[in-house]
VEXKOLKOL-271199 format. One record per atom (N, C-alpha, C, O, CB): z, y, x; atom name; residue number from 1; residue in three letters. Coordinates in steps of 0.001 Angstrom, whole numbers. Glycine has a CB too. Layout:
REM VEXKOLKOL-271199
{{Z Y X} CA NUM ALA}
...
REM end
This chain:
REM VEXKOLKOL-271199
{{56322 63340 147365} N 1 MET}
{{56703 62516 146397} CA 1 MET}
{{55809 61455 145846} C 1 MET}
{{54730 61826 145385} O 1 MET}
{{57068 63250 145480} CB 1 MET}
{{56131 60087 145829} N 2 PHE}
{{55281 59199 145233} CA 2 PHE}
{{54843 59142 143942} C 2 PHE}
{{55704 59111 143062} O 2 PHE}
{{55684 58238 145395} CB 2 PHE}
{{53683 59122 143636} N 3 ASP}
{{53241 59343 142184} CA 3 ASP}
{{52576 57882 141644} C 3 ASP}
{{51523 57379 142035} O 3 ASP}
{{52043 60680 142114} CB 3 ASP}
{{53412 57412 140736} N 4 GLN}
{{53421 55890 140374} CA 4 GLN}
{{52288 55716 139695} C 4 GLN}
{{51764 54607 139806} O 4 GLN}
{{54604 55363 139530} CB 4 GLN}
{{51585 56796 138783} N 5 TYR}
{{50185 56552 137767} CA 5 TYR}
{{49567 57858 138356} C 5 TYR}
{{49830 58965 137887} O 5 TYR}
{{50414 56554 135719} CB 5 TYR}
{{48745 57664 139390} N 6 PRO}
{{47919 58764 139983} CA 6 PRO}
{{47003 59404 139088} C 6 PRO}
{{46827 60623 139072} O 6 PRO}
{{47150 58296 141081} CB 6 PRO}
{{46324 58451 138222} N 7 ASN}
{{45250 58463 137670} CA 7 ASN}
{{45296 59236 136183} C 7 ASN}
{{44263 59679 135681} O 7 ASN}
{{44855 57107 137676} CB 7 ASN}
{{46523 59342 135574} N 8 GLN}
{{47083 59427 134128} CA 8 GLN}
{{47817 60873 134642} C 8 GLN}
{{48602 61146 135550} O 8 GLN}
{{48248 57907 133465} CB 8 GLN}
{{47041 61766 133416} N 9 SER}
{{47901 62971 133085} CA 9 SER}
{{49428 63154 132824} C 9 SER}
{{50108 62208 132426} O 9 SER}
{{47415 63392 132057} CB 9 SER}
{{49785 63994 132981} N 10 ARG}
{{51448 64149 132751} CA 10 ARG}
{{51283 64323 130984} C 10 ARG}
{{51985 63635 130243} O 10 ARG}
{{52346 65878 133761} CB 10 ARG}
{{50460 65138 130532} N 11 TRP}
{{50356 65404 129138} CA 11 TRP}
{{49503 64030 128699} C 11 TRP}
{{48399 63651 129089} O 11 TRP}
{{49574 66964 128799} CB 11 TRP}
{{50492 63390 127678} N 12 GLY}
{{49448 62281 127071} CA 12 GLY}
{{49253 60859 127758} C 12 GLY}
{{48487 59952 127432} O 12 GLY}
{{48013 62907 127093} CB 12 GLY}
{{50054 60918 128675} N 13 ALA}
{{50010 59580 129575} CA 13 ALA}
{{50509 58370 128997} C 13 ALA}
{{50160 57296 129487} O 13 ALA}
{{50802 59722 130820} CB 13 ALA}
{{51427 58419 127833} N 14 GLY}
{{51647 57609 126780} CA 14 GLY}
{{50993 57423 125323} C 14 GLY}
{{51443 56698 124436} O 14 GLY}
{{52700 57838 126637} CB 14 GLY}
{{50051 58078 125268} N 15 ALA}
{{49404 58240 124261} CA 15 ALA}
{{48396 57208 124189} C 15 ALA}
{{47272 57445 124633} O 15 ALA}
{{48970 59455 124213} CB 15 ALA}
{{48716 55928 123604} N 16 ALA}
{{47970 54705 123568} CA 16 ALA}
{{46404 55011 122701} C 16 ALA}
{{46239 54887 121487} O 16 ALA}
{{49018 53502 122767} CB 16 ALA}
{{45490 55384 123595} N 17 GLY}
{{44158 55327 122925} CA 17 GLY}
{{43676 56828 122183} C 17 GLY}
{{42672 56860 121472} O 17 GLY}
{{44274 54096 121763} CB 17 GLY}
{{44347 57810 122389} N 18 VAL}
{{44355 58832 121484} CA 18 VAL}
{{43645 59725 122605} C 18 VAL}
{{44087 59981 123725} O 18 VAL}
{{45883 59300 120790} CB 18 VAL}
{{42458 60130 122045} N 19 ASP}
{{41478 60881 123205} CA 19 ASP}
{{42029 62598 123264} C 19 ASP}
{{42987 63112 122687} O 19 ASP}
{{39488 60785 122609} CB 19 ASP}
{{41306 63035 123928} N 20 ARG}
{{42004 64681 124180} CA 20 ARG}
{{41463 65446 122945} C 20 ARG}
{{42036 66466 122565} O 20 ARG}
{{41397 65626 125822} CB 20 ARG}
{{40468 65010 122374} N 21 ALA}
{{39647 65993 121435} CA 21 ALA}
{{40534 65737 120186} C 21 ALA}
{{40826 66657 119422} O 21 ALA}
{{37845 65608 121192} CB 21 ALA}
{{40931 64523 120010} N 22 ALA}
{{41881 64424 118619} CA 22 ALA}
{{43071 64814 118887} C 22 ALA}
{{43619 65299 117897} O 22 ALA}
{{42077 63044 117969} CB 22 ALA}
{{43773 64802 119923} N 23 PHE}
{{44982 65563 120442} CA 23 PHE}
{{45031 66999 120281} C 23 PHE}
{{46020 67643 119931} O 23 PHE}
{{45137 65348 121813} CB 23 PHE}
{{43690 67525 120612} N 24 ASP}
{{43566 69360 120367} CA 24 ASP}
{{43548 69339 119060} C 24 ASP}
{{44365 70102 118543} O 24 ASP}
{{42104 70321 120956} CB 24 ASP}
{{42663 68509 118095} N 25 GLU}
{{42655 68930 116658} CA 25 GLU}
{{43956 68882 116055} C 25 GLU}
{{44348 69737 115260} O 25 GLU}
{{41758 68104 115849} CB 25 GLU}
{{44548 68011 116380} N 26 GLY}
{{46001 67761 115751} CA 26 GLY}
{{46943 68705 116158} C 26 GLY}
{{47730 69185 115343} O 26 GLY}
{{46604 66418 116111} CB 26 GLY}
{{46944 69057 117467} N 27 LEU}
{{47715 70398 117676} CA 27 LEU}
{{47383 71556 117034} C 27 LEU}
{{48262 72283 116573} O 27 LEU}
{{47691 70782 118921} CB 27 LEU}
{{46208 71819 116946} N 28 ARG}
{{45428 73092 116430} CA 28 ARG}
{{45984 73094 114862} C 28 ARG}
{{46560 74097 114441} O 28 ARG}
{{43523 72934 116572} CB 28 ARG}
{{45819 72117 114152} N 29 LYS}
{{46186 72098 112679} CA 29 LYS}
{{47858 72271 112452} C 29 LYS}
{{48411 72783 111478} O 29 LYS}
{{45641 70605 112020} CB 29 LYS}
{{48403 71762 113492} N 30 HIS}
{{49771 71896 113783} CA 30 HIS}
{{50308 73478 113748} C 30 HIS}
{{51078 74075 112996} O 30 HIS}
{{49988 71235 115187} CB 30 HIS}
{{49690 73790 114684} N 31 MET}
{{50058 75508 114894} CA 31 MET}
{{49434 76340 113896} C 31 MET}
{{49955 77445 113746} O 31 MET}
{{49502 76171 116356} CB 31 MET}
{{48520 76084 113240} N 32 LEU}
{{47880 77066 112049} CA 32 LEU}
{{48704 76849 110817} C 32 LEU}
{{48756 77711 109939} O 32 LEU}
{{46215 76709 111647} CB 32 LEU}
{{49451 75531 110723} N 33 ARG}
{{50651 75241 109700} CA 33 ARG}
{{51801 76234 110142} C 33 ARG}
{{52175 77082 109332} O 33 ARG}
{{51229 73546 109769} CB 33 ARG}
{{52269 76173 111169} N 34 VAL}
{{53359 76899 111764} CA 34 VAL}
{{53136 78250 111458} C 34 VAL}
{{53955 78767 110698} O 34 VAL}
{{53501 76698 113220} CB 34 VAL}
{{51982 79109 111984} N 35 TYR}
{{51498 80610 111798} CA 35 TYR}
{{51499 80963 110376} C 35 TYR}
{{51892 82066 109996} O 35 TYR}
{{50017 80870 112361} CB 35 TYR}
{{50997 79904 109445} N 36 ASN}
{{50910 80227 108230} CA 36 ASN}
{{52222 80252 107610} C 36 ASN}
{{52228 80945 106592} O 36 ASN}
{{50053 79436 107627} CB 36 ASN}
{{53190 79787 107861} N 37 PHE}
{{54512 79714 107439} CA 37 PHE}
{{55334 81120 107911} C 37 PHE}
{{56074 81820 107220} O 37 PHE}
{{55145 78347 108064} CB 37 PHE}
{{55008 81258 109097} N 38 MET}
{{55565 82594 109910} CA 38 MET}
{{54949 84018 108950} C 38 MET}
{{55696 84951 108654} O 38 MET}
{{54791 82604 111833} CB 38 MET}
{{53673 83975 108604} N 39 MET}
{{52827 85092 108110} CA 39 MET}
{{53638 85042 106587} C 39 MET}
{{54018 86097 106079} O 39 MET}
{{50901 84768 108149} CB 39 MET}
{{53854 83794 105947} N 40 LEU}
{{54486 83689 104567} CA 40 LEU}
{{55968 84401 104779} C 40 LEU}
{{56222 85272 103946} O 40 LEU}
{{54603 81974 104023} CB 40 LEU}
{{56800 84191 105606} N 41 GLY}
{{57908 84384 106065} CA 41 GLY}
{{57977 86093 106201} C 41 GLY}
{{58860 86714 105609} O 41 GLY}
{{58059 83500 107348} CB 41 GLY}
{{57158 86645 106874} N 42 LEU}
{{56960 87865 107135} CA 42 LEU}
{{56416 88749 105857} C 42 LEU}
{{56731 89927 105688} O 42 LEU}
{{56098 87849 108258} CB 42 LEU}
{{55646 88084 105079} N 43 GLY}
{{55371 88862 103846} CA 43 GLY}
{{56393 88681 102850} C 43 GLY}
{{56457 89553 101983} O 43 GLY}
{{54079 88508 103250} CB 43 GLY}
{{57283 87633 102795} N 44 VAL}
{{58520 87674 101940} CA 44 VAL}
{{59577 88713 102201} C 44 VAL}
{{60184 89311 101312} O 44 VAL}
{{59175 86420 102037} CB 44 VAL}
{{59771 88899 103673} N 45 THR}
{{60440 89739 104033} CA 45 THR}
{{60255 91150 103868} C 45 THR}
{{61183 91933 103664} O 45 THR}
{{60543 89479 104968} CB 45 THR}
{{59121 91446 103952} N 46 GLY}
{{58330 92813 103916} CA 46 GLY}
{{58795 93204 102308} C 46 GLY}
{{59214 94315 101980} O 46 GLY}
{{56354 92627 104214} CB 46 GLY}
{{58621 92003 101357} N 47 LEU}
{{58933 92462 99996} CA 47 LEU}
{{60193 92862 99836} C 47 LEU}
{{60577 93270 98740} O 47 LEU}
{{58702 91535 99045} CB 47 LEU}
REM end
């Protein structure tokens, strides 16, 4: 199949000017927040 944009990765191809490190840092912060909410939910359920 013809790839119209061969030099762009599929992840973040439309991210205007966001570099990989900033994307990874933001994703890490988001996932830590999600996991913290999950731990809080487990703690409340356990009580």
